[in-house]
Every structure is written in structure tokens, then in C-alpha cells.
N, C-alpha and C positions, 0 to 999 in steps of 0.2 A: 769293396762288389758295387757293385750300378747298382742305382737305384729303381726298384720295380715299382714301373708305373700301372695306373688305373689300367684294366682291361678294359675297352670301348662296348658297345651295343653291337651284335653282328645283324645281318641283314632281317633277318626274321624277327629279331628282338624288338629292331625298333618298328616292324610291321606290326608288332602284339601291341607295342607302346602305343602308338596313332591311335590302332583298335579300341583300347583301353578308354583311351584319353577321347575318344568320342562317344562313347558310352557314358563319359562325364565323370569318369573315379578320379579320386586328388592324387599329388605326385606320391604321396607314400603310399598309397593301395598302389599304384602302378610299380614302383619301386622293390614293392617289397614281392607283387609276384612276378618282377626279374630277376629278384635278386642283387639288384643294385640301388645304389644312395640315391635319394630323392635329387639330389644335385646333379645329379649324372643324366635324370630324367629331365630338370628342367633346364637345361645346360641343350639337348635334342629339340626340345619344344618350344625354347624361345628363339633359337634358329631361325625357327620359321612363323616367331611370331605365333605359335599357338593355332596358325591355320595347317590343317592337316596340306601338304602336299601331292600334287596328283600323283595318281598312277603312272608309272613308264609302261608303253608300250608297243610294240614295234608296227610299224604302218603294213597296214595287209601291203603296199606296193614292194616293202624291202625284200631284198634277197633273205634267202633263210640259211642256216647254217649248212644244210644238206645239197643248197643249190650251190652254195661255194666250196661246197667239197668236192663237185661233179664240176666245176671249174676246174680243182688244181686237177682232180685224174687226167681231166682234157688237156689242160696242158701239158703233163708230162708226158703222155702218148703224142704230142706233138700236134694234135686236133688245134684246126683253125678257128679262129673266134667264131665266123658264122655259123661254123659245124655244131662246137658247144652250146650258142644261143638257142641253134634250131632244136637240139638238145632238153633243153632246159625249157623253151616256151615263151624266149625272153628275146626282145629285141638286142640283134648285136651292138648296136650303141651304150647297151645297160653293163656289158658282158666288159667290155670296151673300157668301160671307164673304172669300174669297178677294179678290174686288173690295173691299172694305171695308176690310181689311187693306192693301191695295199704294193706298191715297189715294183710294178711289173713283171712279166713272163719270170726271170729267174726268179723271184723275192717273193711271190706269192703264195701265202700258205693261210688255208681255210680259217683253220682256226683261227690265228692272230687278227684275221681280215674279218671273222665275228666280230671281235670285241670291239676291232677301232667301231667300228660301223654301231654298236652299243654305245661308246663311248660319246661319240658325236651326238647322239642323240640327247646327252646332257645340256648341251650347249643353252644357256635359259636364252629365253624366246621373251622378245621385245616388248614390253609395257607397252600399252596404248594409252597410257598416263604418260608414260616417260617421252613418247614420239610426238604429243600435241601440248605444246605450250599451253594453249586455249584452253582445252580442257583440264588442263591443272588448274590452272586459276578460277575455274568454273567451279570447279568442284571445293578448293579449298576456300572460296569465299562461303560454298554451302554448308562447308564442316562448321565454320565460323558464327553461320547462322545458326547452328545445333541441329541441325537434319541429318539425319542418319544415313549412310552411307545409302540403305536402301528406298529412302525416299530421292536421294539426289540421281541415283540409276534410275527411275522409274519416271521422274520430272523430267530427264534427258530425254527418253524416249518419247515423252509429250511433246516436249517444247524443240526435238529437233527431228521430227519425223521423216525416216527414208535416209537420213544423213545417217550410215554407220560408223562414220571415222569418231561422230560427238556422244554413240553411246559407249559407255563403261558399265560391266556389273556391281552388283557391291559389292560382291566376294574379291573382287580387283580395288578396289578401293579401300575394305580392310586389308589385303597385304600388303599395299603399299603405303601403307599407316603403321603395320606390324612389323614389316620386316623391312629395317629401316635400310639396310645394305642397299636396297633399289633406290633408295636418295630422292623420290617423287614426291612425296609430300614430307614438309617437313614435321619432326616430331613433336613441336608443340601442339600441335593438331589435334592431337590425341585429346587433349584434355575438353574437347569439345564433346566427345563421344559420351552415349548415354551413362557407359562403364567405365571406369577411370583405370581398369587393369591393363597392363602392359602387353597382357598375351590374350588373343581372341577362345573364347570358353563357348563350348559347344553346349546351344540352348537346353538348359535341362531345369525348369521352374519347382521351386518347390514353394510353396503356400502354409502360412500354420495361423491359425484363429487366436482370437482374444476372448477372455472374460467379458460378459456383458450382461448391464442389468433387466431387469425384464421392463417391456415398453406396453402399459395399459391401452387396451385395444387396437392391437398392432394387427395388422393387413399383414398377413403373410406372402411370401414373393408366389408361392405354389396357387393364391389364386391371384395373381396379376392376367389381364387378359391375353389373347393368344397374339395379338398384333403389337404387342409390346415385345413379344417373345421376339419374333420375325423380323422387327425394325421394318414394318411395311410401312408405318406413316411417323412422320417427325414430331415429335414434343414429350418426346418422353426420355428423361433425364436419371444419368446415376450420379449419386450425389460419397462426399465422405468429409474429414477432416484430415488435412494434413498437417502435422505434429513438429513443430520446433523445442528449442530449448526454454526457458524460460517459464513454462507452460503458456507459449504462442501458438498459435492456429493461423490456419486458412483454410477455408471452404472450399472445395471443390467443385462443380458439376461440370455432367460429361452430355450433351444430348447424342442416344444410340446410335440415331443413322447418319446424324449430320456429323459426329464427331466435333461438334464445336464445343469449346470450354470455354467456360467464366470460371471466376475466380471472384473469389468474397473473405475482403478481411473483418475478422470477427474480431470484438474487444474479450472473450472470453468464450469456454468451453461452455457451459452453464444452457441451460434447452434457450430462457430466456434470449441471451445475447444470442442463440446461434441462429432459432428462427427469426426472429427480429431482422437480423444482416438479410438470410435468406431469402424470405418475405418480399423485402424491399425489393430485391435483385430479381427476383422473377418475376414479378409483377409489372416490369419492364418489357416483358417479350410480349408479341403477338399471342392474342389468345390459343392461335393457332399451333404454339409453340408451349403450351402450357397444359399438360396432359398427366401425366403422371411423374414420380421420382421415385426410384428405389435408392433407398439407405442400410445401411450394414444397423448393425442393434446397439449401436452407441445411443447411452442414455442424451445426449442433446438435442436428440429427437426427442424428445418423451413429450414435447408438446407439439404434434404431429397433426392434432383435431385443427389446432390452433391456426398451424400452415397453411393447414387446405383452405379451411374458412375466409384467409387470407388473400389467396393464390387462385382455388380451385384446381388445384391439385392434386391428386392423390397420393397417400404413399404408401410405397410399400415396404416391408425390412424380408432383408438377408435371412435364411438361416443363419443358427451358430456357427462359426467357426467357416464361414462359407465366401472367404472371400472372389473367388471366381463367377461367381455370380453377380458379379458386378466388375465382370473383367475390364471393361473398358473404360471404367472409373481407374484401376489399378492401374492398369496399364500409363495411362496419363498420368498418375500420380506419378510413377516411376520416369517419367518423361521431367516433369517437372523438378525432378531433383536435383536434373544440372542447373536450375537456375536456385532451387533454395534446400543447398544440400543437410541430409540430416545434422541436428545436432547445434545448429546457429539458430540465433534470436529472428524470429518472423516479425517480427514485430516493429521492425527496423526498416521495413518497406511500405512505403507509401501505398493509398489506394490507386495513388497513380502507375507505380511501379509494379506493383499488381497487374494492375490492367493493361500494361505494355506486355508483361511476361505474355499473361493469356492471348494480346493479338499476335505476338510471334509463334505461338504453338499454333494459332489457327492457320498461321501464313505456310505452316509445313505443308506441303504436298502428302497427300495417303493414298496406301495402295489399296484401299478399299473401296474407294472413294474415284479410284482410276485415274490416281495422281494430279487429283485438282485437290484444290486445299478443301478444309470447312469454311472459309469464310466466303471461297469461290460460290461452295453449293450452297450455301445460306444466303447470298444475294442474289441468286436466279430462284431459289424458292420465294426470295418477298419479292 
């Protein structure tokens, strides 16, 4: 008896699979919904690198099956090509090419011709990165600098205005990385992405807060002035402690308008160590860039009044379990994990090394800054 193979997924099931993947469902959830093993789901997804394949559509200029049937009937009735073309409202050259491509007058069959035309649309379109070695080198070099595909795409448009051949979408970069069959960008470059996963995941962030102690006389973010909220003027910062193994920490500060990042090495998480290190760093800023600091409810800033006296910077505290109230800082901390992975000892990095990481981050173009870098915007401001 022959071995029974595992039945594949139908076109309808694959369409349902991609829709569920787009909604953020897990492999197991998709498998249960389709009655398939999670491994089968993974096989379909990994072939595309997790990137949803574009929907195939017929060109509005393409011949339809009904038109091909009309051609077949015309040929059977010995009508001329010009007559058939006039009946369809098509140029004679279009009808002539269609008949020649599909075996000539004796062999023309409408259904077969339509199926062949649909199959021809499956031919892979040339990737712009594959066609331009120079563009490949530029994209690869920026990925090696830890730039995201979106940052690279935006920077290319800004750096090469009007040069369409030097523009590429961030989706194309992702596809070239995740779909290795393309052979355009080396697989090793995947490690430079913020996420280390081997398939692209649809964005659907989840956040969870953490219990905090009571901050004495802390001013709530709800009392923060409106000009802080709308990022109208610079000088308003968001901050947090990034934690590593062995109870090691780095303080992160991000300016809300400029997206400029400062990193501060702190010897401990106690409030004296943190406030002392932060005050020393912030006092180096021009007075115009010292307006406010928004922090979570961590007890490391229990001496916030001392910080305000030392720096003239007012501190506001987020609501409990509300990390999104420091969204710019949270996003930056995610970027920093490319340099300082979770679970590593942060104390092994010198102050100079930490400053170099901050400089690298400030040299990345940002979409919200019209693809300028935070360092460029700060230099222009000063």
C-alpha cells in the first residue's frame, strides 16, 4: 500500500491563513482554525518569509475569458482577424498575438488560452535591489549600521531626490531579507534587524506594566503642560532605566521633539546613584533644552525634588502600568536592545562605548523628522 502524504492547503485555505496571520494569530491558532498542523502553517509562511504575498489580479487591459471564447467562435466560423477584433473592440494586433501565442488558428481553445495567460502572470517581477548592485551595497551598509528598512527607504528618497532607480520601499528590503530565495541581501544581515525573528510579523504590540512604589509629592503626567504633550517646543524628555543581568542598569533619556537620545551609565538602581548620574548629564545641556522629564513610577527617581533643584527640570510621573505614556522612550529602548540584548551584563560597557551607541542612534534618519537625523536637527537648533 502506498504511503499517504499529508494533504496540502487549498487556495482558499491559504488565503484564510494569510488573513489570520495578518490579524496576529499564532501558528497554533491558525492551524486549529484550518484543521492543519502548525508545521504545515509554518511551511507556507516561511516560504514567503512571513511577508504577505501580493494579491494576483488581471490587468484591466488583458483579454477576458468571454473575449477569448468570442475569438474561438470567430475562428470556427472562419471570420477574419480584423472582423473578430472589430467585434471585440480590440486592435487586430492584439487578437493576432493572442492566436499565435496559443498555437495558431487550428489549435486555439479559449479555456486553455485563458489558463496559460493566468499562468504567465505568475512570472516573478524583477526586484529593484537585484537589478542595482550599487543600491544593494548601500542598503547592506545601512543595515550593518543597525538602520531599519523604513529608515533606509526614507533616507534614500531624501538623499537621491528624483532618482527613482535609487528608491526602494521598506517592504522590498524586508522581502529581500526574509525570502532568501531572492539571493539579493545576505542572510547574515538579518541579525542587524531590531527583531531577530526569521519571519516578518505583523505589527501588534502588547505592553504590560509593573508594580511600583509610592513617589512622594510626585506630579502626575495629567498635570503636564499642553506644550509638552504636542511637542511644540524642544527641551522635554522621557526617561527610564534599562536593566541588564547582575542588577546592572543604563539610564535612557529621549527628547520628545528632536528624538535625540542620551545614555547614562549608573552604578546602581538606588535613587541617590540614579539622580546623581542624571543630574550630571542633564546639566551639560543648554538651558533651552532643560524643561521637563517624564518618568515611570520607578523608585529610582524618588529624589525627584533634588533632581529638579540641581537641573531646573520639572519631573512628571506616568500613571501606573502605562508605558505608552512614554512611547518615544519605550520605542528607543527597543532599538537599544540591538546593542544591549536582554540578559547581558551592562556594567561591562564603558561610558565611552555607551556614548558611541547613543551617537549611532542619533545618526539614524527618522521618519517623523522628514528623514533627517536627530543629530542634524539638534545641530540646526543650536
